C-alpha positions as CSV (number, residue, x, y, z in Angstrom):
1,X,-53.7,-15.6,14.9
2,X,-53.3,-12.1,13.1
3,X,-51.4,-12.2,9.6
4,X,-49.0,-9.2,9.2
5,X,-48.4,-9.1,5.8
6,X,-44.9,-7.3,5.5
7,X,-44.6,-7.9,1.2
8,X,-45.4,-4.4,-0.2
9,X,-47.5,-1.9,0.2
10,X,-49.1,-3.0,-2.9
11,X,-51.2,-5.2,-0.4
12,X,-53.2,-1.5,1.0
13,X,-57.1,-1.3,1.1
14,X,-58.6,1.7,-0.3
15,X,-60.0,3.9,2.4
16,X,-63.1,4.5,3.3
17,X,-63.2,7.9,1.4
18,X,-61.7,6.3,-1.4
19,X,-65.0,3.7,-1.7
20,X,-67.2,6.6,-1.2
21,X,-65.6,8.5,-3.9
22,X,-65.7,5.4,-6.1
23,X,-68.8,4.8,-5.7
24,X,-69.8,8.4,-6.6
25,X,-67.7,8.9,-9.1
26,X,-68.5,11.3,-12.2
27,X,-67.3,9.0,-15.3
28,X,-67.6,9.1,-19.3
29,X,-65.3,7.3,-21.7
30,X,-61.9,8.2,-21.2
31,X,-60.8,6.6,-24.7
32,X,-63.0,9.6,-26.1
33,X,-61.2,11.4,-23.3
34,X,-64.5,12.6,-21.6
35,X,-63.8,11.0,-18.7
36,X,-63.9,13.9,-15.2
37,X,-62.4,12.1,-12.8
38,X,-59.9,10.7,-15.0
39,X,-59.0,14.2,-16.7
40,X,-58.9,15.6,-13.0
41,X,-56.8,13.2,-11.9
42,X,-54.2,13.9,-14.9
43,X,-54.2,16.9,-14.4
44,X,-53.4,17.0,-10.4
45,X,-50.3,14.5,-11.5
46,X,-48.9,16.9,-13.4
47,X,-49.1,19.5,-11.8
48,X,-47.6,17.7,-8.8
49,X,-45.1,16.5,-10.6
50,X,-44.0,19.7,-12.6
51,X,-44.7,18.2,-16.2
52,X,-47.2,19.6,-18.7
53,X,-49.6,16.2,-18.8
54,X,-50.0,13.0,-17.7
55,X,-51.7,10.0,-18.4
56,X,-53.5,6.9,-16.6
57,X,-52.5,3.9,-17.0
58,X,-53.2,0.6,-14.9
59,X,-50.0,-0.2,-13.7
60,X,-46.3,1.6,-13.0
61,X,-45.3,-1.6,-15.2
62,X,-47.4,-0.5,-18.2
63,X,-46.1,3.3,-17.4
64,X,-42.6,1.8,-17.7
65,X,-43.2,0.1,-21.2
66,X,-45.3,3.5,-22.8
67,X,-42.8,5.6,-21.7
68,X,-39.8,3.2,-23.5
69,X,-42.4,3.2,-26.4
70,X,-42.8,6.6,-26.7
71,X,-39.0,7.7,-25.7
72,X,-37.4,5.1,-28.1
73,X,-37.7,2.5,-31.5
74,X,-36.2,-0.9,-32.2
75,X,-33.0,-1.3,-32.3
76,X,-32.0,1.6,-29.8
77,X,-30.0,1.0,-26.6
78,X,-31.5,2.0,-22.9
79,X,-29.6,2.6,-19.9
80,X,-31.1,1.0,-16.8
81,X,-29.5,-0.1,-13.4
82,X,-28.3,-3.7,-12.8
83,X,-30.5,-3.8,-9.8
84,X,-33.4,-1.6,-11.4
85,X,-37.7,-3.1,-11.2
86,X,-37.8,-2.8,-14.9
87,X,-35.0,-4.8,-15.4
88,X,-35.8,-7.7,-13.0
89,X,-39.8,-7.5,-11.9
90,X,-41.9,-6.1,-15.5
91,X,-41.2,-9.6,-17.9
92,X,-38.3,-7.5,-20.2
93,X,-41.4,-5.8,-21.7
94,X,-39.1,-3.4,-23.2
95,X,-36.9,-5.9,-25.2
96,X,-39.7,-8.0,-25.9
97,X,-42.6,-5.2,-27.4
98,X,-40.1,-1.9,-27.4
99,X,-37.1,-4.1,-29.8
100,X,-34.9,-2.1,-27.3
101,X,-31.5,-3.5,-25.9
102,X,-31.5,-3.1,-22.1
103,X,-27.9,-2.1,-20.9
104,X,-27.1,-2.6,-17.3
105,X,-24.8,-0.5,-15.3
106,X,-24.3,-1.0,-12.0
107,X,-26.1,0.1,-9.1
108,X,-24.3,0.5,-5.5
109,X,-26.4,-0.2,-2.5
110,X,-27.3,3.1,-2.3
111,X,-29.3,2.6,-5.7
112,X,-26.8,5.3,-7.4
113,X,-25.7,4.4,-10.6
114,X,-21.8,6.3,-11.0
115,X,-22.4,8.9,-13.2
116,X,-18.6,8.3,-14.7
117,X,-19.5,4.5,-15.3
118,X,-23.0,5.9,-16.7
119,X,-21.1,8.1,-19.2
120,X,-18.6,5.3,-20.5
121,X,-21.4,3.3,-21.3
122,X,-22.8,5.8,-23.6
123,X,-22.4,3.9,-27.1
124,X,-21.6,6.7,-30.3
125,X,-24.7,6.8,-33.0
126,X,-21.8,7.3,-35.0
127,X,-20.5,3.8,-35.1
128,X,-21.7,1.4,-37.5
129,X,-21.8,-1.7,-34.6
130,X,-23.4,-0.1,-31.6
131,X,-26.9,0.4,-31.5
132,X,-27.6,3.9,-30.3
133,X,-27.5,4.7,-26.6
134,X,-30.9,6.8,-27.1
135,X,-32.4,6.6,-22.9
136,X,-31.5,7.0,-19.2
137,X,-33.7,5.0,-16.9
138,X,-33.6,5.7,-12.9
139,X,-35.6,4.6,-10.6
140,X,-36.8,6.8,-7.6
141,X,-37.3,5.7,-4.7
142,X,-35.0,1.9,-5.5
143,X,-37.4,-1.0,-4.5
144,X,-34.2,-3.4,-4.6
145,X,-32.1,-1.0,-2.8
146,X,-33.9,-1.3,0.2
147,X,-35.6,1.9,-0.9
148,X,-32.9,3.7,-1.2
149,X,-33.8,7.6,-2.3
150,X,-32.2,9.6,-5.2
151,X,-31.9,13.6,-4.5
152,X,-33.0,16.1,-6.7
153,X,-29.0,17.1,-7.3
154,X,-27.7,13.9,-8.1
155,X,-30.9,13.3,-10.8
156,X,-30.3,17.0,-12.1
157,X,-26.4,15.4,-12.6
158,X,-27.2,12.2,-14.3
159,X,-30.1,13.8,-16.7
160,X,-27.6,16.9,-17.6
161,X,-24.8,14.2,-19.0
162,X,-27.9,12.4,-20.6
163,X,-29.1,15.1,-22.3
164,X,-25.7,16.0,-23.7
165,X,-25.4,12.8,-25.5
166,X,-28.5,13.5,-26.9
167,X,-30.4,11.1,-24.5
168,X,-34.1,11.0,-23.1
169,X,-34.6,10.5,-19.5
170,X,-36.7,8.3,-17.8
171,X,-37.5,8.4,-14.1
172,X,-39.8,5.3,-12.7
173,X,-40.8,6.5,-9.5
174,X,-43.3,4.4,-8.7
175,X,-42.3,5.5,-5.1
176,X,-41.6,9.3,-5.7
177,X,-43.6,10.7,-3.0
178,X,-41.9,8.4,-0.7
179,X,-38.5,9.8,-1.6
180,X,-40.3,13.3,-1.8
181,X,-41.5,12.8,2.7
182,X,-38.3,11.3,3.4
183,X,-36.3,14.5,1.8
184,X,-38.5,17.4,2.9
185,X,-39.0,19.2,-1.0
186,X,-41.8,18.5,-3.4
187,X,-42.3,15.4,-6.2
188,X,-41.8,18.1,-8.6
189,X,-38.5,18.7,-7.6
190,X,-37.1,14.7,-7.7
191,X,-38.5,14.7,-11.7
192,X,-37.9,18.4,-12.7
193,X,-34.6,17.5,-14.9
194,X,-36.2,13.9,-16.5
195,X,-38.2,14.0,-19.5
196,X,-40.7,11.6,-17.9
197,X,-41.8,10.4,-14.5
198,X,-44.6,7.7,-13.7
199,X,-45.7,7.3,-10.1
200,X,-47.6,4.8,-8.6
201,X,-51.1,5.0,-6.4
202,X,-51.4,2.0,-5.8
203,X,-49.0,1.1,-3.4
204,X,-48.5,3.2,-0.4
205,X,-50.7,5.8,-0.8
206,X,-53.8,2.9,-0.4
207,X,-55.8,3.1,-3.9
208,X,-56.8,-0.1,-5.5
209,X,-55.5,0.4,-8.9
210,X,-53.2,2.7,-11.7
211,X,-50.0,4.6,-12.1
212,X,-49.8,8.1,-13.9
213,X,-47.0,8.7,-16.2
214,X,-46.2,12.4,-16.7
215,X,-43.9,14.5,-19.3
216,X,-44.4,17.1,-22.2
217,X,-47.8,16.8,-24.0
218,X,-46.6,15.3,-27.2
219,X,-44.6,12.9,-25.2
220,X,-47.7,12.0,-23.1
221,X,-50.1,11.9,-26.8
222,X,-47.8,9.3,-28.3
223,X,-47.8,7.4,-25.1
224,X,-51.3,7.6,-24.9
225,X,-51.5,6.1,-28.6
226,X,-49.1,3.1,-27.2
227,X,-51.6,2.6,-24.0
228,X,-54.6,2.0,-26.2
229,X,-52.4,-0.7,-28.5
230,X,-51.3,-2.5,-25.0
231,X,-54.8,-2.7,-24.6
232,X,-54.7,-0.2,-21.9
233,X,-57.5,2.3,-23.2
234,X,-60.2,2.1,-20.3
235,X,-63.8,3.2,-20.6
236,X,-65.3,4.5,-17.6
237,X,-62.5,4.1,-15.3
238,X,-63.1,7.5,-13.4
239,X,-64.6,4.8,-10.5
240,X,-60.9,4.2,-10.3
241,X,-59.0,7.3,-10.7
242,X,-61.9,8.7,-8.0
243,X,-59.3,7.0,-5.6
244,X,-56.6,8.1,-7.1
245,X,-57.4,11.7,-6.5
246,X,-57.9,10.9,-2.9
247,X,-54.4,9.6,-2.6
248,X,-52.8,12.5,-4.1
249,X,-54.8,14.8,-2.2
250,X,-54.9,13.0,1.0
251,X,-52.2,10.2,1.6
252,X,-49.0,11.8,1.0
253,X,-48.0,13.3,4.4
254,X,-48.9,10.2,6.3
255,X,-46.2,8.2,4.1
256,X,-44.2,9.6,7.0
257,X,-45.4,6.8,9.3
258,X,-44.5,4.4,6.9
259,X,-41.2,5.4,7.4
260,X,-41.4,5.3,10.9
261,X,-42.3,2.1,11.5
262,X,-39.7,0.7,8.9
263,X,-37.2,2.5,11.2
264,X,-38.8,0.6,14.4
265,X,-38.2,-2.7,11.9
266,X,-35.1,-2.2,11.2
267,X,-33.6,-1.0,14.6
268,X,-35.3,-4.3,16.1
269,X,-34.0,-6.7,14.1
270,X,-30.7,-6.0,15.1
271,X,-31.2,-6.6,18.7
272,X,-31.8,-10.2,17.4
273,X,-28.9,-12.2,17.6
274,X,-27.3,-13.6,14.5
275,X,-29.9,-11.3,12.8
276,X,-28.6,-8.6,10.0
277,X,-30.0,-5.3,9.9
278,X,-29.0,-1.9,7.9
279,X,-31.1,0.6,10.3
280,X,-28.7,3.0,8.5
281,X,-29.7,2.6,4.9
282,X,-33.5,2.7,5.9
283,X,-34.5,5.9,4.2
284,X,-37.8,5.4,3.5
285,X,-39.9,1.7,3.9
286,X,-38.3,-0.8,2.8
287,X,-36.2,-3.0,5.1
288,X,-33.7,-5.7,3.5
289,X,-32.1,-8.0,6.5
290,X,-30.7,-11.1,6.5
291,X,-31.4,-14.2,8.7
292,X,-29.4,-16.6,10.7
293,X,-26.3,-18.3,8.5
294,X,-28.3,-21.5,9.7
295,X,-31.2,-20.7,7.7
296,X,-31.7,-19.8,4.0
297,X,-33.8,-16.8,3.5
298,X,-36.6,-19.0,1.7
299,X,-36.8,-21.6,4.6
300,X,-37.2,-17.8,6.9
301,X,-40.1,-16.5,5.2
302,X,-41.8,-20.1,5.1
303,X,-41.4,-20.6,8.8
304,X,-42.2,-17.1,9.3
305,X,-45.0,-17.3,7.4
306,X,-46.6,-20.2,9.3
307,X,-46.1,-17.8,12.4
308,X,-48.4,-15.8,10.2
309,X,-45.9,-13.0,9.3
310,X,-45.3,-12.4,5.7
311,X,-42.2,-11.3,3.9
312,X,-40.8,-11.5,0.2
313,X,-37.3,-12.8,-1.5
314,X,-35.7,-10.1,-3.6
315,X,-32.7,-12.9,-4.0
316,X,-29.3,-14.3,-1.9
317,X,-29.6,-14.1,1.9
318,X,-32.0,-11.6,1.9
319,X,-35.5,-10.8,3.0
320,X,-37.4,-7.9,2.3
321,X,-40.3,-6.2,4.5
322,X,-42.6,-3.2,3.3
323,X,-44.1,-1.0,5.9
324,X,-47.7,0.5,5.2
325,X,-50.9,2.0,6.1
326,X,-52.1,-1.0,7.4
327,X,-49.2,-1.8,9.8
328,X,-48.6,0.0,13.1
329,X,-46.6,0.0,16.0
330,X,-48.0,-3.0,17.5
331,X,-48.1,-4.6,14.5
332,X,-44.2,-4.2,14.4
333,X,-43.8,-5.2,17.8
334,X,-44.9,-8.3,17.4
335,X,-43.2,-9.2,14.3
336,X,-40.0,-9.0,16.3
337,X,-41.6,-11.3,18.5
338,X,-42.5,-13.8,16.3
339,X,-39.1,-13.4,14.5
340,X,-37.6,-13.8,18.1
341,X,-39.7,-17.0,18.6
342,X,-38.7,-18.5,15.2
343,X,-34.9,-17.5,15.9
344,X,-35.1,-19.8,19.0
345,X,-36.4,-22.6,17.4
346,X,-33.2,-22.5,14.5
């Protein structure tokens, strides 16, 4: 029985073209700035996101943490969505290592933070009792809100208000190219008003490792030093950067296929009795759904694992599925067949 893994797009394997590029990559010592493959990847990332410079890091978690460290100082407060990946899934690094207060503002089901609520949460810098609010963090696409997309207009409006209050804006764009493909706009339009943005090449783009943090030259050089302190100074890392170059050159447009298979799964789920799915909310490659009331989400996930389909658990009644290059239409149809078989057994 074939295993169909829908836990995350992080399980994608590098393409054959990536493997060949990795095997022949030109390399040097990146800590000395001498790895030509990393330099090429960083330049490509900066151009695609419309920024002056970029920094290659091992993970999106490190990119986000380095961004906080470079934009803030201990005792500052950052505003972050209540469902943000940085809050839920990054081990509290911003607080533990950056010494910042993470103050949450509510995310809607569409991933949006209300602008007026965000502005009301900003604390005045001249009040003795408050930590100064110096940074706003947004997320596009929004992981825990079902891969929801932020439009350029929304991000611009949020950034304008934040900048008026002297704050910097960081965009966790781990899947920003999914958003760009869904909206039919260049990724640079989605990040143009953010002071920094990061994205992963190791998710739907299928590279094995890595994230790029982009921003102004001065910011990136500051971030580079923080990366070194965190142990992220890599040497002949052009071997993995070569796969990232292929990812950006050749793998962005095909993300639309993942969005189509996500819709196929979401629409299939609503035809199975007692399952709850929201196809209208599925904008990219993440689907949230609920199993029948007689089954808890963790129990359903365990039962489906025994049937060879793997999902992840975001909490509550929800089950998460993520489509990617390694699952096609036939896999989605087989997934639905196995779900129906499980539903009949409940």
